[in-house]
Structure formats: C-alpha cells, structure tokens
Backbone as a ProteinNet text record, in pm:
[ID]
protein_1_A
[PRIMARY]
MSSGSFLENAVSAALQRYPTLHQRWNLIYHRMTPFGNYGYIHNQTDGRIDILLRAMEDDQAAQFAISESNQNEFSFLPDLQMTLSRYWLLSSYELLRLAKNSELGKANAKLQELHRRFELVRIPIGKFAIAKDDRLKQPLFLERYGDGPDFGPEKYEKRSNFDYYPVTLSSRETGSVGWWVIDVQNKGMAEIMRRELSDEFLDVFDPVVNKIIK
[TERTIARY]
7291.1	7314.6	7458.1	7473.9	7606.3	7690	7821.8	7911.3	7880.3	7845.3	7809.3	7686.8	7589.1	7467.1	7496.7	7587.3	7625.5	7687	7776	7841.5	7741.4	7651.1	7549.7	7460.3	7424	7341.9	7415.8	7547.6	7627.9	7632.7	7652.2	7655.6	7519.5	7412.6	7277	7245.8	7284.2	7260.2	7336.6	7460.1	7539.9	7479.5	7430.5	7369.6	7242	7167.6	7046.2	7080.3	7195.3	7236.3	7281	7338.9	7392.8	7334.9	7205	7145.1	7192.6	7212	7256.5	7397.1	7483.8	7620.2	7620.9	7532.7	7522.8	7484.5	7388.6	7347.7	7461.2	7536.4	7646.1	7754.4	7790.8	7890.8	7841.8	7716.8	7663.4	7666	7630.7	7629.9	7771.4	7866.4	8004.9	8056.4	8037.1	8088.4	8018.8	7888.9	7816.5	7870.5	7900.4	7949.5	8099.2	8165.3	8306.2	8327.6	8220.8	8236.3	8316.6	8317.9	8405.2	8553.5	8593.3	8731.1	8753	8645.3	8652.3	8559.5	8518.9	8426.9	8483.7	8615.8	8680.3	8620.3	8605	8554.3	8414.5	8328.5	8188.9	8170.3	8230.7	8205.8	8280.3	8407.4	8491.9	8502.9	8470.8	8491.1	8362.9	8248.6	8124.5	8118.5	8170.9	8167.8	8252.5	8351.6	8435.6	8354.5	8252.2	8165.9	8093	8048.6	7979.7	8076.3	8199.2	8299.9	8328.7	8335.4	8356.8	8245.1	8121.6	8008.4	8011.7	8046.7	8061.6	8170.9	8281.6	8390.9	8348.6	8271.1	8224.8	8135.8	8054	7971.9	8060.7	8162.8	8255.8	8331.9	8372.7	8446.9	8360.9	8235.9	8146.6	8120.5	8104.7	8084.2	8208.8	8324.1	8449.2	8467.8	8439	8451.3	8353.9	8232.2	8133.3	8180	8243.9	8294.1	8408.1	8494.8	8602.8	8546	8438.3	8379.6	8314.5	8266.6	8197	8295.1	8390.4	8478.3	8602.4	8709.4	8831.6	8850.2	8750.9	8764.7	8779.2	8730.2	8735.6	8853	8946.6	9056.9	9144	9149.8	9233.5	9158.6	9029.5	8952.3	8984.9	8999.1	9035.2	8917.4	8946.4	8843	8906.9	8834.9	8881.3	8842.3	8758.7	8708.7	8818.9	8918.2	9026.5	9100.1	9123.3	9188.3	9103.1	8972.5	8881.8	8877.1	8871.2	8866.8	8994.6	9108.9	9235.7	9244	9200.7	9205.5	9115.8	8994.2	8902.9	8954.9	9015.2	9070.7	9183.6	9266.2	9376.8	9324	9225.2	9165.3	9105.8	9028.9	8962.6	9065.2	9173.6	9273.8	9341.1	9381.5	9451.2	9361.2	9234.8	9142.3	9104.3	9076.1	9037.8	9152.5	9274.5	9391.4	9395.4	9353.9	9362.2	9269.3	9148.6	9057.3	9112.9	9170.2	9229.4	9344.9	9422.9	9535.3	9486	9378.6	9322.4	9276.8	9208.3	9158.6	9273	9374.4	9488.7	9562.3	9568	9640.1	9554.9	9426.7	9340.4	9367.6	9320.6	9341.7	9275.4	9155.8	9086.6	9160.7	9209.6	9278.6	9409.1	9479.3	9608.5	9594.1	9476.9	9454.3	9392.8	9370.8	9303.8	9405.3	9442.5	9545.6	9502.9	9374.9	9327.8	9334.6	9300.2	9306.5	9451.3	9542.5	9683.4	9736.3	9697.3	9742.2	9679	9553.5	9488.2	9558.5	9593.9	9668.4	9800.2	9867.9	9995.4	9975.5	9868	9841.7	9806.9	9729.4	9701.8	9832.5	9916.8	10041.6	10134.3	10132.1	10216.5	10188	10064.3	10027	10031.1	9985	9973.7	10108.1	10213.6	10345.1	10397	10393.6	10441.2	10361.3	10227.5	10150.9	10139	10163.3	10155	10289.6	10396.4	10528.6	10635.6	10598.5	10692.2	10811	10778.8	10881.8	10827.5	10916.5	10877.7	10841.2	10728.9	10686.8	10790.4	10820.7	10916.6	11054.5	11097.2	11228.1	11343.4	11315	11419.1	11459.9	11379.9	11411.7	11493.6	11523.5	11603.2	11744.2	11787.5	11920.9	12027.4	11987.9	12079.8	12000.6	12065.1	11992.7	11924.2	11816.8	11748.8	11784.4	11790.9	11816.7	11690.4	11627.8	11497.9	11507.4	11424.2	11415.1	11282.5	11281.4	11159.3	11067.3	10935.6	10833.8	10757.7	10727.9	10647.3	10728.4	10664.2	10729.8	10832	10929	11030	11169.3	11270.2	11408.7	11444.4	11530	11575.3	11703.9	11694.1	11811.8	11885.3	11829.4	11888.8	11853.8	11901.5	11870	11922.3	11840.9	11879.6	11874.4	11969.3	11979.4	11876.9	11802.9	11707.1	11748.5	11754.6	11774.7	11703.2	11692.2	11618.7	11674.5	11580.3	11612.5	11694.2	11682.2	11751.6	11673.5	11733.4	11668.3	11583.3	11576.1	11499.9	11354.2	11263.9	11121.6	11062.1	11001	10940.3	10789.6	10733.7	10588.1	10550.4	10448	10416.7	10355	10370.9	10305.7	10155.7	10074.6	9929.9	9876.7	9770.7	9713.2	9564.7	9506.4	9362.1	9316.5	9218.4	9167.7	9059	9076.1	8975	8854.4	8873	8763.9	8671.8	8730.1	8649	8642.7	8730.3	8734.5	8806	8857.3	8923.3	9063.7	9107.7	9247.9	9324.2	9454.4	9537.2	9680.5	9768.1	9907	9998.1	10111	10212.9	10324.6	10336.7	10422.9	10530	10632.1	10739.4	10700.3	10709.1	10675.4	10804.8	10860.6	10989.1	10978.8	10869.8	10854.9	10860.8	10794.3	10790.9	10895.2	10981.6	11094.3	11049.2	10948.9	10899.3	10806.4	10724.4	10628.4	10488.2	10398.6	10259.6	10167.2	10063.7	9959.9	9841.4	9807.7	9701.4	9597.9	9474.1	9366.3	9277.8	9230.4	9147.1	9023.5	8957.9	8833.6	8858.8	8970.9	9005.2	9023.7	9090.4	9108.8	8974.6	8883.1	8750.5	8675.8	8679.6	8612.5	8671.3	8804.2	8870.1	8837.1	8828.9	8792.4	8655.3	8559.4	8423.8	8421.8	8492.2	8492	8558.4	8664.6	8735.3	8655.8	8597.4	8534.8	8395.4	8327.5	8196.1	8205.5	8286.8	8294.6	8358.9	8452.1	8518	8417.9	8340.7	8247.6	8133.8	8093.7	7989.3	8038	8165.4	8220.8	8228.6	8256.8	8271.2	8142	8028.8	7904.7	7837.8	7890.8	7830.3	7858.2
13387.8	13421.2	13471.7	13579	13636.8	13548	13569.6	13492.8	13520.4	13646.5	13679.4	13604.4	13587.3	13514.1	13367.4	13310.7	13171.1	13153.3	13244.9	13235.8	13255.7	13350.7	13375.4	13254	13189.8	13068.8	12955.8	12945.7	12840.5	12860.7	12986	13015.6	12989.6	13034	13013.5	12865.7	12785.2	12641.2	12577.9	12623.3	12568.7	12605.3	12728.3	12770.3	12691.7	12658.7	12578.1	12434.2	12387.1	12249.5	12234.6	12340.9	12334	12446.1	12450.8	12562.1	12569.9	12453.7	12454.7	12511.3	12473.2	12524.7	12674.7	12719.3	12862.8	12939.2	12888.9	12953.2	12953.2	12845.2	12834.6	12938.5	12953.7	13054.2	13194	13224.3	13357.4	13388.5	13289.6	13308.1	13333.7	13256.5	13273	13411.5	13457.1	13588.5	13700.4	13685.6	13787.4	13798.3	13686.1	13686.3	13718.5	13730.5	13766.1	13915.8	13995.1	14140.6	14187.8	14117	14162.4	14165.1	14088.7	14096.3	14222.6	14293.2	14411	14393.9	14503.3	14496.9	14425	14412.1	14344	14206.7	14131.2	13994.6	13989.1	14077.2	14071.7	14126.1	14241	14308.3	14242.5	14214	14172.9	14021.8	13943.8	13799.5	13720.2	13783	13707.7	13635.2	13697.4	13633.4	13507.2	13496.4	13376.5	13253.2	13268.6	13155	13105.8	13198.3	13157.3	13093	13143	13079.9	12938	12920	12786.2	12691.4	12739	12654.5	12621.9	12720	12693	12589.5	12603.1	12507.2	12367.4	12359.5	12228.7	12162.2	12241.8	12185.1	12131.9	12208	12164.1	12040.1	12038	11923.4	11797.4	11810.6	11694.4	11641.7	11732.9	11690.5	11620.4	11672.6	11612.2	11473.6	11458.7	11328.1	11227.7	11272.2	11184	11140.5	11232	11197.7	11097.2	11115.1	11019.5	10880.3	10874.7	10746.6	10676.1	10754.2	10694.9	10638.8	10722	10680.7	10767.6	10710.3	10784.7	10812.5	10778.9	10786.3	10929.3	11026.3	11164.4	11242	11173.1	11241.7	11319.1	11273.1	11339	11445.6	11463.5	11565.1	11703.3	11800.6	11936	12002.7	12070.1	12142.3	12256.9	12369.5	12482.7	12468.8	12371.9	12361.3	12338.8	12250.7	12236.8	12367.6	12446.3	12576	12668.1	12670	12754.9	12710.6	12579.6	12528.8	12562.8	12548.7	12580.8	12729.7	12814	12958.3	13000.2	12947.4	12979.4	12925	12807.2	12749.5	12836.6	12883.7	12971	13102.8	13160	13283.8	13261.7	13153.8	13128.6	13116.2	13043.7	13024	13155.5	13235.6	13361	13459.9	13467.6	13561.5	13515.9	13386.7	13335.2	13345.6	13336.2	13346.5	13481.3	13588.4	13719.9	13732.9	13678.1	13678	13589.6	13476.9	13386.6	13453.9	13533.4	13604.7	13703.4	13776.9	13870.1	13797.3	13684.5	13608.2	13550.5	13502.4	13439.9	13538.7	13666	13767.4	13836.8	13803.5	13861.6	13794.4	13856	13798.8	13662.2	13648.9	13521.3	13416.4	13458.9	13365.8	13314.5	13399.5	13358.8	13244.3	13230.5	13124.8	12999.4	13000.2	12887.1	12806.6	12689.4	12607.8	12559.1	12523.9	12475.5	12585.7	12707.4	12819.3	12846.1	12838.6	12860.8	12757.1	12631.8	12525	12540.6	12581.6	12603.4	12716	12822.7	12931.1	12879.8	12793.5	12737.9	12657	12576.9	12495	12582.1	12686	12781.3	12843.4	12881.8	12949.7	12860.6	12729.9	12638.1	12645.1	12678.4	12691.8	12837.9	12927	13067.9	13127.9	13100.1	13158.2	13111.2	12980.7	12937.9	12994.7	12994	13039.6	13191.4	13259.5	13404.9	13473.6	13406.8	13469.2	13383.1	13265.2	13174.3	13141.5	13117.4	13083.2	12976.4	12908	12807.4	12877.2	12839.5	12898.9	12873.7	12978.8	12970.9	12924.7	12968.7	12923.7	12982.8	13082.7	13136.3	13036.3	12930.8	12827.7	12713	12719.6	12614.5	12613.9	12497.6	12485.3	12476.9	12429.3	12417	12426.7	12458.4	12472.6	12342.4	12356.5	12241.8	12233.1	12111.5	12092.2	12034.6	12114.4	12080.7	12060.4	11970.7	11948.4	12001.7	12055.9	12109.3	11995.6	12020.9	11919.8	11957.6	11858.2	11882.5	11877.4	11915.2	11913.5	12025.8	12004.7	12107.7	12050.3	12131.7	12083.4	12045	11946.5	11899.5	11972.7	12061.4	12136.6	12068.1	11957.5	11891.9	11963.1	11911.6	11974.6	12117.6	12207.6	12346.8	12381.7	12461	12495	12601.2	12574.9	12671.6	12708	12836.6	12886.9	13018.9	13070.1	13194.9	13305.5	13380.5	13492.5	13447.7	13322.3	13276.3	13320.2	13305.3	13340.1	13226	13118.5	13001.7	13019.6	13034.2	13048.2	12910.9	12897.9	12770.7	12778.7	12682.6	12672.5	12526.9	12501.3	12363.2	12283.2	12153.6	12063	12063.4	12075.7	12074.1	11931.9	11905.9	11772.6	11776.6	11658.1	11645.4	11517.1	11529.1	11413.2	11342.2	11213.8	11135.6	11110.9	11117.4	11091.8	11213.2	11331.6	11450.9	11545	11526.5	11617.3	11747.2	11763.1	11886.6	11895	12018.3	12038.8	12058.5	12041.7	12056.6	12084.7	12084.1	12121.5	12029.8	11995.7	11915.2	12011.8	12042	12151.6	12102	12184.6	12158	12216.7	12132.5	12172.6	12176.8	12296.7	12311.7	12269.5	12306.9	12276.8	12127.5	12049.3	11904.2	11830.1	11903.6	11847.4	11740.9	11776.4	11681.5	11750.2	11667.6	11716.9	11705.6	11789.1	11785.9	11794.7	11711.4	11716.1	11791.7	11904.1	11989.5	12011.7	11967.5	11980.1	12098.9	12169.2	12287.5	12254.5	12144.5	12111.1	12079.9	12018.1	11991.7	12123	12220.1	12350.1	12417.6	12405.9	12465.1	12400.1	12267.3	12196.4	12236.7	12247.3	12285.1	12429.3	12516.2	12656	12663.1	12592.3	12591.3	12533.8	12423.3	12358.4	12444.6	12516.3	12599.3	12723.9	12788.7	12917	12907.5	12798.5	12786.7	12806.7	12729.2	12750.3	12883	12932.2	13058	13173.1	13182.2	13294.1	13282.2	13160.3	13143.8	13195.8	13175.8	13224	13377.1	13434.9	13580.5	13651.3	13600.9	13675.6	13650.8	13562.2	13537.3	13653.4
6592	6733.2	6750.3	6825.5	6846.4	6938.7	6933.5	7021	7167.3	7199.1	7336	7383.4	7293.6	7329.4	7354.1	7274.2	7295.8	7434.7	7471.7	7601.7	7714.9	7696.8	7799.8	7818.2	7708	7716	7786.3	7761.4	7824.8	7975.9	8018.4	8162.4	8224.8	8158.9	8212.5	8227	8127.4	8134.1	8249.6	8271.4	8381.5	8516.2	8530.3	8656.1	8684.3	8580.8	8597.8	8632.9	8586.7	8615.9	8761.2	8817.5	8954.2	9040.1	9063.1	9138.9	9283.8	9348.2	9487.7	9499.3	9406.6	9407.3	9380.9	9292.4	9264.4	9390.8	9465.9	9590.3	9692.1	9694.7	9790	9761	9633.6	9597.8	9632.4	9599.3	9628.2	9777.5	9858.6	10003.2	10055.1	10004.2	10048.9	10014.7	9892.5	9853.4	9929.4	9952.6	10028.1	10170.2	10229.9	10367.4	10377.3	10261.4	10263	10277.2	10281.5	10288.8	10410.1	10523.7	10633.1	10595.2	10490.1	10442.4	10358.6	10324.6	10239.1	10120.3	10059.3	9947.2	9826.8	9822.7	9710	9686	9793.3	9779.6	9722.7	9766.7	9723.5	9582.1	9554.6	9427.5	9312.3	9333.1	9222.4	9203.3	9302.1	9289.7	9272.9	9278.3	9262.2	9128.7	9024.6	8893	8889.5	8978.4	8980.5	9014.6	9098.1	9130	9007.2	8923	8800.8	8701.8	8697.9	8611.9	8660.5	8792.5	8848.3	8805.5	8808.4	8771.8	8622.7	8540.3	8396.8	8373.2	8443.8	8430.5	8475.3	8582.3	8628.5	8524.4	8455.3	8348.1	8235.9	8198.8	8095.5	8140.8	8266.9	8320.3	8321.5	8365.4	8368.8	8228	8132.5	7994.2	7940.1	7975.4	7930.3	7989.3	8119	8183.8	8122.3	8091.6	8028.8	7891.2	7818.4	7685.5	7695.1	7793.3	7815.1	7843.2	7920.6	7959	7841.3	7743.8	7629.2	7526.8	7488.9	7379.6	7376	7321.7	7298.6	7150.6	7069.7	6925.4	6874.8	6953.3	6905.7	6962.8	7024.6	7089.2	6990.5	6865.8	6766.8	6687.2	6713	6643.4	6700.7	6610.4	6654.3	6723	6833	6906.6	6984.1	6991.6	7070.6	7217.7	7250.8	7388	7491.8	7463.9	7563.8	7588.9	7482.9	7501.7	7587.9	7560.2	7636.9	7782.2	7804.6	7941.3	8016.8	7952.1	8017.5	8048.5	7953.7	7974.2	8090.6	8095.1	8203.9	8337.3	8335.2	8457.8	8510.8	8420	8460.1	8517.1	8450.5	8501.4	8640.3	8655.5	8783.2	8895.5	8869.9	8973.7	9011.2	8911.8	8940.4	9013.6	8973.6	9037.2	9177.1	9193.7	9324.9	9424.2	9373.3	9460.2	9532.7	9464.4	9524.7	9645.4	9633.5	9748.4	9859.8	9820.7	9918	9991.5	9919.5	9980.8	10086.7	10056.2	10152.6	10279.1	10258.8	10373.3	10454.7	10387.4	10454.7	10544.1	10502.2	10577.3	10683.8	10690.7	10793.1	10927.7	11034.2	11167.6	11178.4	11121.7	11125.3	11042.4	10925.1	10836.8	10893.2	10967.1	11023.1	11121.7	11181.6	11280.4	11219.6	11087.7	11022.6	10942.7	10993.6	10929.7	10791.7	10776.3	10646.4	10541.8	10581.5	10487.6	10447.6	10543.1	10513.3	10415.1	10433.2	10343.4	10205	10200.8	10072	9996.2	10065.6	10003.1	9945.8	10019.4	9972.9	9845.2	9839.2	9721.4	9600	9621.2	9512.9	9463.8	9558.2	9524.9	9442.7	9468.6	9393.5	9243.9	9208.3	9067.8	9024.9	9110.4	9074.9	9037	9111.7	9082.8	8946.5	8915.7	8783.2	8666.2	8674.2	8558.9	8553.1	8664.8	8666.3	8652.2	8701.1	8701.5	8635.3	8587.2	8520.7	8611.4	8737.3	8835	8928.7	8998	9095.4	9225.9	9283.9	9409.8	9518.8	9595	9706.3	9659.8	9541.2	9493.1	9573.6	9660	9746.2	9854.3	9869.8	9968.9	9909.8	9781.7	9719.4	9778.3	9823.7	9881	9773.1	9654.6	9542.8	9413	9302	9175	9133.5	9056.1	8997.6	8849.6	8797.4	8655.1	8592.7	8506.2	8449.8	8299.3	8249.2	8105.5	8054.8	7934.2	7876.1	7835.7	7849.8	7821.9	7696.7	7612	7493.1	7365.7	7255.4	7126	7116.3	7031	7012.4	7029.6	7006.8	7017.7	7160.5	7171.8	7302.5	7338.5	7438.1	7480.8	7596.6	7644.1	7758.6	7887.9	8000.8	8130.3	8136.8	8193.6	8211.2	8359.6	8400.8	8543.2	8580.6	8687.6	8741.2	8882.4	8909.4	9044.1	9056.3	9175.1	9196	9107.9	9045.3	8957.2	8835.6	8796.4	8676.5	8553.2	8437.2	8311.2	8257.2	8330.7	8287.4	8328.7	8231.7	8261.1	8289.5	8406.4	8445.5	8431.1	8358.2	8346.3	8371.2	8453.6	8491	8376.4	8384.1	8289.7	8317.6	8213.7	8230.9	8222.5	8297.8	8309.1	8277	8256.9	8239.5	8307.2	8395.7	8469.7	8390.6	8368.4	8298.8	8388.2	8519.3	8612.3	8627.6	8638.9	8663.2	8543	8444.8	8331.7	8360.5	8481.4	8522	8464.4	8438.1	8404.9	8534.6	8526.2	8644.1	8605.2	8704.8	8682.4	8765	8705.1	8770.8	8809.2	8939.3	8983.5	9079.6	9093.9	9189.5	9324.9	9427.5	9564	9644.8	9657.5	9726.3	9871.9	9938.6	10081.3	10107.9	10024.1	10043.6	9961.4	9893.4	9819.1	9718.8	9639.5	9540.1	9441.8	9376.5	9280.1	9338.4	9288.9	9334.4	9214.6	9214.6	9111.7	9169.6	9111.3	9163.3	9054.9	9079.9	8983.4	9019.7	8918.6	8942.5	9024.2	8992.6	9061.4	9208.6	9238	9377.6	9453.6	9390.2	9455.2	9480.8	9385.3	9402.2	9518.2	9524.9	9634.4	9769.1	9774	9898.5	9936.8	9837.5	9861.9	9927.7	9871.5	9926.1	10067.4	10087.8	10218.5	10325.5	10286.8	10383.7	10419.5	10319.9	10345.4	10405.3	10387.9	10451.2	10602.1	10675.8	10820.4	10856.4	10776	10806.6	10802.4	10695.2	10683.5	10784.5	10817.5	10918.8	11054	11082	11207.9	11208.1	11093.7	11085.5	11122.5	11076.8	11092.9	11227.4	11310.1	11440.6	11535.7
[MASK]
++++++++++++++++++++++++++++++++++++++++++++++++++++++++++++++++++++++++++++++++++++++++++++++++++++++++++++++++++++++++++++++++++++++++++++++++++++++++++++++++++++++++++++++++++++++++++++++++++++++++++++++++++++++

C-alpha cells in the first residue's frame, strides 16, 4: 500500500469515527461564504485535518491512560501530530482573521478573544516573535528551553535578533499538543491547547454563521 493510501485510510477512519463533527465542520464552512469564497473553498480541508487530529489525540490520551512504558520508544507520530497541529492553527487563523475584520466579527466579543488566543500562538510559530511585542514596556529576559548549551538569559525586545519560539506541551487528558506562550496583554504566561482552540472555534462560529444566513 502506498503512503498516500495509508494517509487516505487514516482520514477516512477518522471521519467515520466522528460523523457528527464532520457534518458540523462542513456546515460551518459552507455558511462562511458570506465572508468570501476563501472560507468555503480553501478551508474546508481544515475541518478534516481537525478530525484526523482529534482521532490521533484520543488515541494518544488512551495510550497515556493505559501505560507509560512505551514513552521512550521511538515514533514519528508525535512529530506528525505536531506538524498537523501547527498547520491547522496557521490555516484556521487566516479564516478567523477574515471573520474578525468583518462588520459582523467586529461586534462579536467572543470572536475577537478567540482571534487573540490564536494570535498568541500564530505569531511565535509563524514569525518567531512574541505576539503584540510592540506593547512591551521594557525588554524581557528569556532563557532557552530544551537540550543544548546554556547561554543564560537573553534580552528580547521588539525587532530584536532573538528568535522566540514557544514551549510545546502535551495534554495527558486529551492527547492534544499545545503551546506555553507569553501573553503581553495579561502580563503573564498562557497555556493554549490545540483542541481547546478547535472547540472554541466551533462554539464561536456556529451562532455567528447562523446569524449571517437569517
């Protein structure tokens, strides 16, 4: 079996596992056409990626619940899950940006906050910078995370040469990956999980799109 067939089978299995969610995503994207054809044509596949990710997340959470004995075994699945999660967030952000800037979106506080939460992750993983770093009153001193030489605290400020990338997380409860990011507006750190963003996206856009078509 070809690699493409394996991937197609994985997506098909995930869609069969979550048929109601699949219908919900399709309905949302179809009703997003008043924001422009971009939402319907280019983002429909993001719903299927979300469903594939949810299948991977549920399997990961189930594995965590059974045993930790295989934690040291090598696997490409975490890399694949992180890559797909990153793609889903960056692509979904663009549709969210269009909605946020529309007349309807400007009046929706939940949509505005959801956009802000997406942005907290999107800016670091897409631009290697802290979201809204122009609002920093003074430089931040950050230490690098992970293996490698210890350079000590490094100064970060807007347009600095210091590339910022958030710490990645994994939820034992949901199996979702996430990010530990700096939240300038709230002057602290924020833990943002991919699955939470997906749930919030669905919850926010259901009433929004229903209002559009009335």
